[in-house]
C-alpha positions in Angstrom: -4.5 -23.3 1.3 -1.9 -21.5 3.4 -0.8 -18.0 2.9 2.6 -19.1 1.5 0.8 -21.4 -1.0 -1.4 -18.6 -2.0 1.6 -16.3 -2.7 3.4 -19.1 -4.6 0.3 -19.7 -6.7 0.0 -15.9 -7.5 3.7 -15.8 -8.4 3.3 -18.7 -10.9 0.1 -17.2 -12.4 1.6 -13.8 -12.9 5.1 -15.0 -13.8 6.4 -12.4 -11.4 8.1 -12.3 -8.1 7.6 -8.6 -7.7 6.2 -7.4 -4.4 5.1 -3.8 -3.7 6.0 -2.7 -0.2 4.2 0.3 1.1 5.7 2.2 4.0 3.9 5.6 4.0 5.9 8.7 4.7 4.0 12.0 4.7 7.1 14.1 3.8 7.6 12.1 0.6 4.1 12.4 -0.8 3.8 14.7 -3.8 2.6 18.2 -2.9 -0.5 17.9 -5.0 -1.6 14.8 -3.0 -1.0 16.5 0.3 -3.0 19.6 -0.8 -6.0 17.6 -2.2 -7.1 15.9 1.1 -8.1 17.2 4.5 -6.5 14.5 6.5 -3.1 12.7 6.5 -4.9 9.3 6.4 -7.0 10.2 3.4 -4.0 11.5 1.4 -1.9 8.4 2.3 -4.8 6.1 1.3 -5.3 7.9 -2.1 -1.6 7.6 -2.8 -1.5 3.9 -1.7 -4.5 3.2 -3.9 -2.8 4.8 -6.9 0.4 2.8 -6.3 -1.5 -0.5 -6.0 -3.6 0.3 -9.1 -0.4 1.0 -11.0 1.3 -2.3 -10.3 -1.6 -4.7 -9.9 -0.9 -6.3 -13.2 2.7 -6.9 -12.4 3.1 -7.4 -8.7 2.3 -10.7 -7.1 1.7 -9.2 -3.7 1.5 -6.0 -1.7 3.3 -5.8 1.6 2.0 -3.1 4.0 4.5 -2.0 6.7 2.2 -1.8 9.7 4.6 0.1 11.9 4.9 2.9 9.3 1.1 3.3 9.2 1.0 3.3 13.0 3.3 6.3 13.2 0.3 8.4 12.0 -1.9 7.3 14.9 -5.6 6.6 14.4 -5.6 8.2 11.0 -2.7 5.8 10.0 -4.5 2.7 11.4 -7.7 3.6 9.5 -5.6 4.2 6.4 -4.0 0.8 6.8 -7.3 -0.9 7.2 -8.7 0.9 4.1 -5.6 0.1 2.0 
C-alpha cells in the first residue's frame, strides 16, 4: 500500500479530511509549557504530543514541518524524531 493509499484509507475510515500541521515556534508556546521543561526540544515535544492527542480522533493525518523543527538545531531534530 502506498502512502497516498494509506492516507485515503484513513480519510474514508475517519470521515475526515482534517490534517494537523505542526510547525513549532518557541515564541508561540504558552508560558507554562516553556517554564515546565529544561530544553526547547522537550517543551516543543510535550506541546506537540498534547496537540496530537487532542485531535487524534478527528484528524486523518499529522504533517510535521521538518524545516521548522530544524531551526532549533539538534534539539529540534530530536524533537521531530520523538514527535
